[in-house]
PyMOL Python script that loads the backbone (N, CA, C, O; Angstrom):
from pymol import cmd

cmd.read_pdbstr("""\
ATOM      1  N   MET A   1    -108.801 153.670  59.523  1.00  0.00           N
ATOM      2  CA  MET A   1    -109.533 154.408  58.509  1.00  0.00           C
ATOM      3  C   MET A   1    -108.582 155.317  57.730  1.00  0.00           C
ATOM      4  O   MET A   1    -108.650 155.384  56.502  1.00  0.00           O
ATOM      5  N   GLU A   2    -107.697 156.017  58.441  1.00  0.00           N
ATOM      6  CA  GLU A   2    -106.759 156.920  57.763  1.00  0.00           C
ATOM      7  C   GLU A   2    -105.861 156.147  56.803  1.00  0.00           C
ATOM      8  O   GLU A   2    -105.515 156.653  55.736  1.00  0.00           O
ATOM      9  N   ARG A   3    -105.488 154.947  57.167  1.00  0.00           N
ATOM     10  CA  ARG A   3    -104.633 154.131  56.302  1.00  0.00           C
ATOM     11  C   ARG A   3    -105.320 153.852  54.965  1.00  0.00           C
ATOM     12  O   ARG A   3    -104.664 153.856  53.923  1.00  0.00           O
ATOM     13  N   ASP A   4    -106.626 153.612  54.984  1.00  0.00           N
ATOM     14  CA  ASP A   4    -107.365 153.391  53.738  1.00  0.00           C
ATOM     15  C   ASP A   4    -107.308 154.625  52.847  1.00  0.00           C
ATOM     16  O   ASP A   4    -107.176 154.511  51.629  1.00  0.00           O
ATOM     17  N   GLY A   5    -107.407 155.801  53.454  1.00  0.00           N
ATOM     18  CA  GLY A   5    -107.307 157.042  52.693  1.00  0.00           C
ATOM     19  C   GLY A   5    -105.937 157.202  52.081  1.00  0.00           C
ATOM     20  O   GLY A   5    -105.809 157.659  50.945  1.00  0.00           O
ATOM     21  N   GLN A   6    -104.901 156.827  52.829  1.00  0.00           N
ATOM     22  CA  GLN A   6    -103.531 156.900  52.312  1.00  0.00           C
ATOM     23  C   GLN A   6    -103.348 155.935  51.145  1.00  0.00           C
ATOM     24  O   GLN A   6    -102.714 156.277  50.147  1.00  0.00           O
ATOM     25  N   LEU A   7    -103.898 154.738  51.270  1.00  0.00           N
ATOM     26  CA  LEU A   7    -103.782 153.762  50.178  1.00  0.00           C
ATOM     27  C   LEU A   7    -104.508 154.243  48.927  1.00  0.00           C
ATOM     28  O   LEU A   7    -104.028 154.057  47.809  1.00  0.00           O
ATOM     29  N   GLU A   8    -105.656 154.856  49.124  1.00  0.00           N
ATOM     30  CA  GLU A   8    -106.405 155.383  47.980  1.00  0.00           C
ATOM     31  C   GLU A   8    -105.622 156.513  47.303  1.00  0.00           C
ATOM     32  O   GLU A   8    -105.536 156.569  46.077  1.00  0.00           O
ATOM     33  N   LEU A   9    -105.058 157.407  48.111  1.00  0.00           N
ATOM     34  CA  LEU A   9    -104.253 158.493  47.564  1.00  0.00           C
ATOM     35  C   LEU A   9    -103.024 157.933  46.843  1.00  0.00           C
ATOM     36  O   LEU A   9    -102.663 158.411  45.768  1.00  0.00           O
ATOM     37  N   TYR A  10    -102.393 156.935  47.428  1.00  0.00           N
ATOM     38  CA  TYR A  10    -101.232 156.313  46.799  1.00  0.00           C
ATOM     39  C   TYR A  10    -101.610 155.710  45.450  1.00  0.00           C
ATOM     40  O   TYR A  10    -100.894 155.888  44.465  1.00  0.00           O
ATOM     41  N   ASP A  11    -102.729 155.001  45.406  1.00  0.00           N
ATOM     42  CA  ASP A  11    -103.175 154.392  44.142  1.00  0.00           C
ATOM     43  C   ASP A  11    -103.449 155.452  43.075  1.00  0.00           C
ATOM     44  O   ASP A  11    -103.062 155.291  41.917  1.00  0.00           O
ATOM     45  N   ARG A  12    -104.116 156.530  43.472  1.00  0.00           N
ATOM     46  CA  ARG A  12    -104.411 157.604  42.515  1.00  0.00           C
ATOM     47  C   ARG A  12    -103.128 158.255  42.018  1.00  0.00           C
ATOM     48  O   ARG A  12    -102.977 158.510  40.823  1.00  0.00           O
ATOM     49  N   LEU A  13    -102.193 158.527  42.949  1.00  0.00           N
ATOM     50  CA  LEU A  13    -100.940 159.158  42.565  1.00  0.00           C
ATOM     51  C   LEU A  13    -100.122 158.237  41.663  1.00  0.00           C
ATOM     52  O   LEU A  13     -99.524 158.694  40.689  1.00  0.00           O
ATOM     53  N   ALA A  14    -100.093 156.963  41.978  1.00  0.00           N
ATOM     54  CA  ALA A  14     -99.352 156.008  41.142  1.00  0.00           C
ATOM     55  C   ALA A  14     -99.911 155.996  39.714  1.00  0.00           C
ATOM     56  O   ALA A  14     -99.146 155.982  38.750  1.00  0.00           O
ATOM     57  N   ALA A  15    -101.224 156.001  39.581  1.00  0.00           N
ATOM     58  CA  ALA A  15    -101.842 156.012  38.253  1.00  0.00           C
ATOM     59  C   ALA A  15    -101.523 157.317  37.522  1.00  0.00           C
ATOM     60  O   ALA A  15    -101.250 157.312  36.322  1.00  0.00           O
ATOM     61  N   ARG A  16    -101.560 158.429  38.250  1.00  0.00           N
ATOM     62  CA  ARG A  16    -101.250 159.726  37.631  1.00  0.00           C
ATOM     63  C   ARG A  16     -99.798 159.807  37.211  1.00  0.00           C
ATOM     64  O   ARG A  16     -99.490 160.364  36.157  1.00  0.00           O
ATOM     65  N   LEU A  17     -98.897 159.259  38.018  1.00  0.00           N
ATOM     66  CA  LEU A  17     -97.480 159.249  37.651  1.00  0.00           C
ATOM     67  C   LEU A  17     -97.255 158.397  36.403  1.00  0.00           C
ATOM     68  O   LEU A  17     -96.491 158.776  35.515  1.00  0.00           O
ATOM     69  N   ARG A  18     -97.915 157.257  36.342  1.00  0.00           N
ATOM     70  CA  ARG A  18     -97.805 156.395  35.159  1.00  0.00           C
ATOM     71  C   ARG A  18     -98.277 157.152  33.918  1.00  0.00           C
ATOM     72  O   ARG A  18     -97.619 157.114  32.878  1.00  0.00           O
ATOM     73  N   ASP A  19     -99.419 157.840  34.027  1.00  0.00           N
ATOM     74  CA  ASP A  19     -99.941 158.614  32.908  1.00  0.00           C
ATOM     75  C   ASP A  19     -99.007 159.772  32.547  1.00  0.00           C
ATOM     76  O   ASP A  19     -98.823 160.088  31.372  1.00  0.00           O
ATOM     77  N   ALA A  20     -98.423 160.397  33.564  1.00  0.00           N
ATOM     78  CA  ALA A  20     -97.499 161.508  33.316  1.00  0.00           C
ATOM     79  C   ALA A  20     -96.271 161.019  32.557  1.00  0.00           C
ATOM     80  O   ALA A  20     -95.802 161.695  31.641  1.00  0.00           O
ATOM     81  N   HIS A  21     -95.748 159.859  32.924  1.00  0.00           N
ATOM     82  CA  HIS A  21     -94.600 159.296  32.200  1.00  0.00           C
ATOM     83  C   HIS A  21     -94.967 159.018  30.743  1.00  0.00           C
ATOM     84  O   HIS A  21     -94.168 159.273  29.843  1.00  0.00           O
ATOM     85  N   ARG A  22     -96.161 158.502  30.511  1.00  0.00           N
ATOM     86  CA  ARG A  22     -96.616 158.262  29.137  1.00  0.00           C
ATOM     87  C   ARG A  22     -96.720 159.570  28.360  1.00  0.00           C
ATOM     88  O   ARG A  22     -96.328 159.649  27.196  1.00  0.00           O
ATOM     89  N   THR A  23     -97.246 160.580  29.013  1.00  0.00           N
ATOM     90  CA  THR A  23     -97.392 161.886  28.369  1.00  0.00           C
ATOM     91  C   THR A  23     -96.033 162.444  27.990  1.00  0.00           C
ATOM     92  O   THR A  23     -95.848 162.935  26.876  1.00  0.00           O
ATOM     93  N   VAL A  24     -95.086 162.372  28.908  1.00  0.00           N
ATOM     94  CA  VAL A  24     -93.735 162.899  28.652  1.00  0.00           C
ATOM     95  C   VAL A  24     -93.071 162.142  27.511  1.00  0.00           C
ATOM     96  O   VAL A  24     -92.432 162.748  26.650  1.00  0.00           O
ATOM     97  N   ARG A  25     -93.218 160.817  27.499  1.00  0.00           N
ATOM     98  CA  ARG A  25     -92.629 160.026  26.411  1.00  0.00           C
ATOM     99  C   ARG A  25     -93.197 160.419  25.055  1.00  0.00           C
ATOM    100  O   ARG A  25     -92.493 160.365  24.047  1.00  0.00           O
ATOM    101  N   ALA A  26     -94.463 160.812  25.023  1.00  0.00           N
ATOM    102  CA  ALA A  26     -95.130 161.131  23.756  1.00  0.00           C
ATOM    103  C   ALA A  26     -94.894 162.569  23.293  1.00  0.00           C
ATOM    104  O   ALA A  26     -95.227 162.906  22.157  1.00  0.00           O
ATOM    105  N   LEU A  27     -94.329 163.420  24.143  1.00  0.00           N
ATOM    106  CA  LEU A  27     -94.124 164.816  23.765  1.00  0.00           C
ATOM    107  C   LEU A  27     -93.146 164.943  22.601  1.00  0.00           C
ATOM    108  O   LEU A  27     -92.158 164.214  22.513  1.00  0.00           O
ATOM    109  N   GLN A  28     -93.441 165.868  21.728  1.00  0.00           N
ATOM    110  CA  GLN A  28     -92.549 166.182  20.618  1.00  0.00           C
ATOM    111  C   GLN A  28     -91.663 167.346  21.058  1.00  0.00           C
ATOM    112  O   GLN A  28     -91.893 168.495  20.680  1.00  0.00           O
ATOM    113  N   VAL A  29     -90.657 167.036  21.855  1.00  0.00           N
ATOM    114  CA  VAL A  29     -89.743 168.041  22.405  1.00  0.00           C
ATOM    115  C   VAL A  29     -88.315 167.536  22.250  1.00  0.00           C
ATOM    116  O   VAL A  29     -88.102 166.342  22.043  1.00  0.00           O
ATOM    117  N   PRO A  30     -87.340 168.427  22.346  1.00  0.00           N
ATOM    118  CA  PRO A  30     -85.947 167.975  22.298  1.00  0.00           C
ATOM    119  C   PRO A  30     -85.647 166.979  23.426  1.00  0.00           C
ATOM    120  O   PRO A  30     -86.274 167.010  24.485  1.00  0.00           O
ATOM    121  N   GLU A  31     -84.704 166.121  23.178  1.00  0.00           N
ATOM    122  CA  GLU A  31     -84.386 165.062  24.138  1.00  0.00           C
ATOM    123  C   GLU A  31     -83.974 165.620  25.496  1.00  0.00           C
ATOM    124  O   GLU A  31     -84.317 165.033  26.522  1.00  0.00           O
ATOM    125  N   ASP A  32     -83.250 166.737  25.532  1.00  0.00           N
ATOM    126  CA  ASP A  32     -82.843 167.276  26.832  1.00  0.00           C
ATOM    127  C   ASP A  32     -84.050 167.743  27.646  1.00  0.00           C
ATOM    128  O   ASP A  32     -84.032 167.655  28.874  1.00  0.00           O
ATOM    129  N   VAL A  33     -85.080 168.230  26.992  1.00  0.00           N
ATOM    130  CA  VAL A  33     -86.299 168.631  27.682  1.00  0.00           C
ATOM    131  C   VAL A  33     -87.011 167.395  28.222  1.00  0.00           C
ATOM    132  O   VAL A  33     -87.460 167.385  29.368  1.00  0.00           O
ATOM    133  N   ARG A  34     -87.113 166.357  27.403  1.00  0.00           N
ATOM    134  CA  ARG A  34     -87.745 165.113  27.836  1.00  0.00           C
ATOM    135  C   ARG A  34     -87.002 164.527  29.043  1.00  0.00           C
ATOM    136  O   ARG A  34     -87.626 164.057  29.995  1.00  0.00           O
ATOM    137  N   GLN A  35     -85.684 164.559  28.995  1.00  0.00           N
ATOM    138  CA  GLN A  35     -84.898 164.034  30.115  1.00  0.00           C
ATOM    139  C   GLN A  35     -85.128 164.848  31.385  1.00  0.00           C
ATOM    140  O   GLN A  35     -85.234 164.284  32.474  1.00  0.00           O
ATOM    141  N   ALA A  36     -85.204 166.158  31.250  1.00  0.00           N
ATOM    142  CA  ALA A  36     -85.451 167.009  32.423  1.00  0.00           C
ATOM    143  C   ALA A  36     -86.833 166.719  33.020  1.00  0.00           C
ATOM    144  O   ALA A  36     -86.984 166.651  34.240  1.00  0.00           O
ATOM    145  N   LEU A  37     -87.824 166.552  32.167  1.00  0.00           N
ATOM    146  CA  LEU A  37     -89.166 166.228  32.658  1.00  0.00           C
ATOM    147  C   LEU A  37     -89.180 164.867  33.341  1.00  0.00           C
ATOM    148  O   LEU A  37     -89.805 164.698  34.389  1.00  0.00           O
ATOM    149  N   THR A  38     -88.499 163.908  32.753  1.00  0.00           N
ATOM    150  CA  THR A  38     -88.435 162.572  33.345  1.00  0.00           C
ATOM    151  C   THR A  38     -87.756 162.621  34.706  1.00  0.00           C
ATOM    152  O   THR A  38     -88.201 161.961  35.646  1.00  0.00           O
ATOM    153  N   ARG A  39     -86.680 163.400  34.819  1.00  0.00           N
ATOM    154  CA  ARG A  39     -86.015 163.548  36.130  1.00  0.00           C
ATOM    155  C   ARG A  39     -86.967 164.139  37.156  1.00  0.00           C
ATOM    156  O   ARG A  39     -86.999 163.694  38.303  1.00  0.00           O
ATOM    157  N   LYS A  40     -87.736 165.129  36.755  1.00  0.00           N
ATOM    158  CA  LYS A  40     -88.699 165.726  37.680  1.00  0.00           C
ATOM    159  C   LYS A  40     -89.734 164.695  38.121  1.00  0.00           C
ATOM    160  O   LYS A  40     -90.111 164.650  39.292  1.00  0.00           O
ATOM    161  N   LEU A  41     -90.190 163.871  37.189  1.00  0.00           N
ATOM    162  CA  LEU A  41     -91.151 162.830  37.553  1.00  0.00           C
ATOM    163  C   LEU A  41     -90.535 161.819  38.514  1.00  0.00           C
ATOM    164  O   LEU A  41     -91.203 161.358  39.440  1.00  0.00           O
ATOM    165  N   LEU A  42     -89.281 161.474  38.306  1.00  0.00           N
ATOM    166  CA  LEU A  42     -88.616 160.536  39.207  1.00  0.00           C
ATOM    167  C   LEU A  42     -88.433 161.138  40.600  1.00  0.00           C
ATOM    168  O   LEU A  42     -88.548 160.435  41.604  1.00  0.00           O
ATOM    169  N   ILE A  43     -88.152 162.431  40.656  1.00  0.00           N
ATOM    170  CA  ILE A  43     -88.029 163.119  41.946  1.00  0.00           C
ATOM    171  C   ILE A  43     -89.376 163.119  42.666  1.00  0.00           C
ATOM    172  O   ILE A  43     -89.433 162.889  43.874  1.00  0.00           O
ATOM    173  N   ILE A  44     -90.447 163.371  41.942  1.00  0.00           N
ATOM    174  CA  ILE A  44     -91.781 163.353  42.534  1.00  0.00           C
ATOM    175  C   ILE A  44     -92.109 161.953  43.032  1.00  0.00           C
ATOM    176  O   ILE A  44     -92.688 161.794  44.106  1.00  0.00           O
ATOM    177  N   THR A  45     -91.744 160.942  42.260  1.00  0.00           N
ATOM    178  CA  THR A  45     -91.975 159.556  42.672  1.00  0.00           C
ATOM    179  C   THR A  45     -91.256 159.262  43.980  1.00  0.00           C
ATOM    180  O   THR A  45     -91.835 158.664  44.887  1.00  0.00           O
ATOM    181  N   ALA A  46     -90.012 159.674  44.081  1.00  0.00           N
ATOM    182  CA  ALA A  46     -89.245 159.452  45.312  1.00  0.00           C
ATOM    183  C   ALA A  46     -89.852 160.238  46.474  1.00  0.00           C
ATOM    184  O   ALA A  46     -89.912 159.734  47.595  1.00  0.00           O
ATOM    185  N   ALA A  47     -90.299 161.459  46.217  1.00  0.00           N
ATOM    186  CA  ALA A  47     -90.888 162.287  47.267  1.00  0.00           C
ATOM    187  C   ALA A  47     -92.174 161.673  47.811  1.00  0.00           C
ATOM    188  O   ALA A  47     -92.516 161.867  48.977  1.00  0.00           O
ATOM    189  N   ALA A  48     -92.880 160.939  46.967  1.00  0.00           N
ATOM    190  CA  ALA A  48     -94.143 160.326  47.387  1.00  0.00           C
ATOM    191  C   ALA A  48     -93.944 159.349  48.540  1.00  0.00           C
ATOM    192  O   ALA A  48     -94.874 159.096  49.306  1.00  0.00           O
ATOM    193  N   LYS A  49     -92.762 158.809  48.665  1.00  0.00           N
ATOM    194  CA  LYS A  49     -92.487 157.866  49.758  1.00  0.00           C
ATOM    195  C   LYS A  49     -92.510 158.559  51.107  1.00  0.00           C
ATOM    196  O   LYS A  49     -92.777 157.920  52.125  1.00  0.00           O
ATOM    197  N   GLN A  50     -92.237 159.847  51.134  1.00  0.00           N
ATOM    198  CA  GLN A  50     -92.188 160.605  52.378  1.00  0.00           C
ATOM    199  C   GLN A  50     -93.383 161.529  52.571  1.00  0.00           C
ATOM    200  O   GLN A  50     -93.827 161.750  53.697  1.00  0.00           O
ATOM    201  N   ASP A  51     -93.907 162.070  51.463  1.00  0.00           N
ATOM    202  CA  ASP A  51     -94.954 163.090  51.539  1.00  0.00           C
ATOM    203  C   ASP A  51     -95.914 162.917  50.374  1.00  0.00           C
ATOM    204  O   ASP A  51     -95.761 163.555  49.332  1.00  0.00           O
ATOM    205  N   LEU A  52     -96.888 162.065  50.554  1.00  0.00           N
ATOM    206  CA  LEU A  52     -97.833 161.753  49.485  1.00  0.00           C
ATOM    207  C   LEU A  52     -98.615 162.976  49.010  1.00  0.00           C
ATOM    208  O   LEU A  52     -98.665 163.225  47.806  1.00  0.00           O
ATOM    209  N   PRO A  53     -99.225 163.747  49.910  1.00  0.00           N
ATOM    210  CA  PRO A  53     -99.965 164.930  49.439  1.00  0.00           C
ATOM    211  C   PRO A  53     -99.045 165.952  48.758  1.00  0.00           C
ATOM    212  O   PRO A  53     -99.435 166.566  47.765  1.00  0.00           O
ATOM    213  N   GLY A  54     -97.847 166.133  49.278  1.00  0.00           N
ATOM    214  CA  GLY A  54     -96.899 167.071  48.667  1.00  0.00           C
ATOM    215  C   GLY A  54     -96.497 166.623  47.274  1.00  0.00           C
ATOM    216  O   GLY A  54     -96.394 167.437  46.356  1.00  0.00           O
ATOM    217  N   ALA A  55     -96.269 165.324  47.119  1.00  0.00           N
ATOM    218  CA  ALA A  55     -95.911 164.790  45.804  1.00  0.00           C
ATOM    219  C   ALA A  55     -97.061 164.987  44.817  1.00  0.00           C
ATOM    220  O   ALA A  55     -96.835 165.291  43.646  1.00  0.00           O
ATOM    221  N   ALA A  56     -98.284 164.814  45.290  1.00  0.00           N
ATOM    222  CA  ALA A  56     -99.447 165.020  44.412  1.00  0.00           C
ATOM    223  C   ALA A  56     -99.513 166.481  43.957  1.00  0.00           C
ATOM    224  O   ALA A  56     -99.806 166.760  42.794  1.00  0.00           O
ATOM    225  N   ARG A  57     -99.239 167.415  44.884  1.00  0.00           N
ATOM    226  CA  ARG A  57     -99.243 168.838  44.506  1.00  0.00           C
ATOM    227  C   ARG A  57     -98.136 169.140  43.500  1.00  0.00           C
ATOM    228  O   ARG A  57     -98.350 169.884  42.543  1.00  0.00           O
ATOM    229  N   ARG A  58     -96.957 168.563  43.715  1.00  0.00           N
ATOM    230  CA  ARG A  58     -95.836 168.790  42.791  1.00  0.00           C
ATOM    231  C   ARG A  58     -96.170 168.243  41.409  1.00  0.00           C
ATOM    232  O   ARG A  58     -95.856 168.867  40.395  1.00  0.00           O
ATOM    233  N   LEU A  59     -96.806 167.079  41.371  1.00  0.00           N
ATOM    234  CA  LEU A  59     -97.199 166.498  40.085  1.00  0.00           C
ATOM    235  C   LEU A  59     -98.230 167.393  39.397  1.00  0.00           C
ATOM    236  O   LEU A  59     -98.167 167.597  38.185  1.00  0.00           O
ATOM    237  N   ASP A  60     -99.173 167.923  40.164  1.00  0.00           N
ATOM    238  CA  ASP A  60    -100.152 168.860  39.585  1.00  0.00           C
ATOM    239  C   ASP A  60     -99.446 170.035  38.916  1.00  0.00           C
ATOM    240  O   ASP A  60     -99.745 170.378  37.772  1.00  0.00           O
ATOM    241  N   ARG A  61     -98.503 170.653  39.638  1.00  0.00           N
ATOM    242  CA  ARG A  61     -97.793 171.819  39.091  1.00  0.00           C
ATOM    243  C   ARG A  61     -96.994 171.449  37.848  1.00  0.00           C
ATOM    244  O   ARG A  61     -97.006 172.185  36.861  1.00  0.00           O
ATOM    245  N   LEU A  62     -96.306 170.321  37.888  1.00  0.00           N
ATOM    246  CA  LEU A  62     -95.501 169.911  36.742  1.00  0.00           C
ATOM    247  C   LEU A  62     -96.379 169.667  35.523  1.00  0.00           C
ATOM    248  O   LEU A  62     -96.052 170.115  34.424  1.00  0.00           O
ATOM    249  N   MET A  63     -97.485 168.964  35.706  1.00  0.00           N
ATOM    250  CA  MET A  63     -98.334 168.660  34.557  1.00  0.00           C
ATOM    251  C   MET A  63     -99.059 169.909  34.048  1.00  0.00           C
ATOM    252  O   MET A  63     -99.355 170.005  32.857  1.00  0.00           O
ATOM    253  N   GLU A  64     -99.346 170.856  34.926  1.00  0.00           N
ATOM    254  CA  GLU A  64     -99.887 172.133  34.457  1.00  0.00           C
ATOM    255  C   GLU A  64     -98.875 172.828  33.554  1.00  0.00           C
ATOM    256  O   GLU A  64     -99.238 173.385  32.519  1.00  0.00           O
ATOM    257  N   ASP A  65     -97.599 172.792  33.951  1.00  0.00           N
ATOM    258  CA  ASP A  65     -96.549 173.386  33.123  1.00  0.00           C
ATOM    259  C   ASP A  65     -96.420 172.656  31.787  1.00  0.00           C
ATOM    260  O   ASP A  65     -96.272 173.291  30.743  1.00  0.00           O
ATOM    261  N   VAL A  66     -96.476 171.347  31.820  1.00  0.00           N
ATOM    262  CA  VAL A  66     -96.384 170.562  30.581  1.00  0.00           C
ATOM    263  C   VAL A  66     -97.566 170.907  29.671  1.00  0.00           C
ATOM    264  O   VAL A  66     -97.391 171.126  28.473  1.00  0.00           O
ATOM    265  N   ASP A  67     -98.754 170.952  30.242  1.00  0.00           N
ATOM    266  CA  ASP A  67     -99.951 171.278  29.450  1.00  0.00           C
ATOM    267  C   ASP A  67     -99.887 172.683  28.872  1.00  0.00           C
ATOM    268  O   ASP A  67    -100.444 172.955  27.809  1.00  0.00           O
ATOM    269  N   ALA A  68     -99.200 173.574  29.586  1.00  0.00           N
ATOM    270  CA  ALA A  68     -99.076 174.963  29.125  1.00  0.00           C
ATOM    271  C   ALA A  68     -97.936 175.131  28.127  1.00  0.00           C
ATOM    272  O   ALA A  68     -97.708 176.235  27.634  1.00  0.00           O
ATOM    273  N   GLY A  69     -97.228 174.067  27.828  1.00  0.00           N
ATOM    274  CA  GLY A  69     -96.158 174.148  26.838  1.00  0.00           C
ATOM    275  C   GLY A  69     -94.775 174.287  27.436  1.00  0.00           C
ATOM    276  O   GLY A  69     -93.866 174.807  26.789  1.00  0.00           O
ATOM    277  N   TRP A  70     -94.601 173.814  28.703  1.00  0.00           N
ATOM    278  CA  TRP A  70     -93.275 173.824  29.323  1.00  0.00           C
ATOM    279  C   TRP A  70     -92.704 175.229  29.330  1.00  0.00           C
ATOM    280  O   TRP A  70     -91.793 175.527  28.558  1.00  0.00           O
ATOM    281  N   PRO A  71     -93.227 176.106  30.196  1.00  0.00           N
ATOM    282  CA  PRO A  71     -92.800 177.508  30.231  1.00  0.00           C
ATOM    283  C   PRO A  71     -91.295 177.682  30.339  1.00  0.00           C
ATOM    284  O   PRO A  71     -90.602 176.835  30.903  1.00  0.00           O
ATOM    285  N   ALA A  72     -90.803 178.764  29.804  1.00  0.00           N
ATOM    286  CA  ALA A  72     -89.365 179.046  29.764  1.00  0.00           C
ATOM    287  C   ALA A  72     -88.734 179.007  31.144  1.00  0.00           C
ATOM    288  O   ALA A  72     -87.560 178.661  31.272  1.00  0.00           O
ATOM    289  N   ARG A  73     -89.490 179.357  32.184  1.00  0.00           N
ATOM    290  CA  ARG A  73     -88.902 179.366  33.527  1.00  0.00           C
ATOM    291  C   ARG A  73     -88.509 177.974  33.986  1.00  0.00           C
ATOM    292  O   ARG A  73     -87.747 177.841  34.943  1.00  0.00           O
ATOM    293  N   ASP A  74     -89.010 176.930  33.329  1.00  0.00           N
ATOM    294  CA  ASP A  74     -88.706 175.562  33.721  1.00  0.00           C
ATOM    295  C   ASP A  74     -87.836 174.832  32.713  1.00  0.00           C
ATOM    296  O   ASP A  74     -87.720 173.607  32.767  1.00  0.00           O
ATOM    297  N   ARG A  75     -87.235 175.552  31.813  1.00  0.00           N
ATOM    298  CA  ARG A  75     -86.372 174.871  30.844  1.00  0.00           C
ATOM    299  C   ARG A  75     -85.166 174.284  31.559  1.00  0.00           C
ATOM    300  O   ARG A  75     -84.766 174.785  32.610  1.00  0.00           O
ATOM    301  N   PRO A  76     -84.585 173.233  31.005  1.00  0.00           N
ATOM    302  CA  PRO A  76     -83.424 172.612  31.651  1.00  0.00           C
ATOM    303  C   PRO A  76     -82.360 173.656  31.983  1.00  0.00           C
ATOM    304  O   PRO A  76     -82.065 174.544  31.183  1.00  0.00           O
ATOM    305  N   GLY A  77     -81.798 173.529  33.172  1.00  0.00           N
ATOM    306  CA  GLY A  77     -80.745 174.426  33.606  1.00  0.00           C
ATOM    307  C   GLY A  77     -81.258 175.648  34.338  1.00  0.00           C
ATOM    308  O   GLY A  77     -80.476 176.404  34.916  1.00  0.00           O
ATOM    309  N   GLU A  78     -82.586 175.852  34.320  1.00  0.00           N
ATOM    310  CA  GLU A  78     -83.171 176.974  35.032  1.00  0.00           C
ATOM    311  C   GLU A  78     -84.048 176.413  36.132  1.00  0.00           C
ATOM    312  O   GLU A  78     -84.731 175.408  35.934  1.00  0.00           O
ATOM    313  N   ARG A  79     -84.035 177.059  37.294  1.00  0.00           N
ATOM    314  CA  ARG A  79     -84.833 176.574  38.421  1.00  0.00           C
ATOM    315  C   ARG A  79     -85.942 177.547  38.725  1.00  0.00           C
ATOM    316  O   ARG A  79     -85.729 178.759  38.759  1.00  0.00           O
ATOM    317  N   ARG A  80     -87.129 177.014  38.947  1.00  0.00           N
ATOM    318  CA  ARG A  80     -88.249 177.859  39.339  1.00  0.00           C
ATOM    319  C   ARG A  80     -88.223 178.054  40.844  1.00  0.00           C
ATOM    320  O   ARG A  80     -88.255 179.182  41.337  1.00  0.00           O
ATOM    321  N   ASP A  81     -88.166 176.936  41.574  1.00  0.00           N
ATOM    322  CA  ASP A  81     -88.060 176.997  43.026  1.00  0.00           C
ATOM    323  C   ASP A  81     -87.565 175.653  43.521  1.00  0.00           C
ATOM    324  O   ASP A  81     -87.416 174.713  42.740  1.00  0.00           O
ATOM    325  N   ALA A  82     -87.316 175.563  44.779  1.00  0.00           N
ATOM    326  CA  ALA A  82     -86.720 174.351  45.348  1.00  0.00           C
ATOM    327  C   ALA A  82     -87.700 173.192  45.416  1.00  0.00           C
ATOM    328  O   ALA A  82     -87.271 172.059  45.632  1.00  0.00           O
ATOM    329  N   THR A  83     -89.006 173.422  45.239  1.00  0.00           N
ATOM    330  CA  THR A  83     -89.976 172.345  45.363  1.00  0.00           C
ATOM    331  C   THR A  83     -90.327 171.702  44.045  1.00  0.00           C
ATOM    332  O   THR A  83     -91.052 170.707  44.036  1.00  0.00           O
ATOM    333  N   SER A  84     -89.860 172.212  42.953  1.00  0.00           N
ATOM    334  CA  SER A  84     -90.210 171.639  41.644  1.00  0.00           C
ATOM    335  C   SER A  84     -89.305 170.506  41.274  1.00  0.00           C
ATOM    336  O   SER A  84     -89.461 169.914  40.206  1.00  0.00           O
TER     337      SER A  84
END
""", "prot")
cmd.dss("prot")
cmd.show_as("cartoon", "prot")
cmd.util.cbc("prot")
cmd.orient("prot")
């Protein structure tokens, strides 16, 4: 039963990651910002292999930041915390 829940979570996260990549590609931002966002998405994708719920939380935080206009604390070269 737990495996079915994991598969459902994986499917939802995969769809959200796909949508997040589309969103990032469509952003009207400088290329270095787009590249930084893409790297973060790739890191979240890799993290999903080890920690599905954690990766989902990281994706939530990243997309909240994107929706809020990519706050200055997350600009390329600046780190918010080790989990982002």
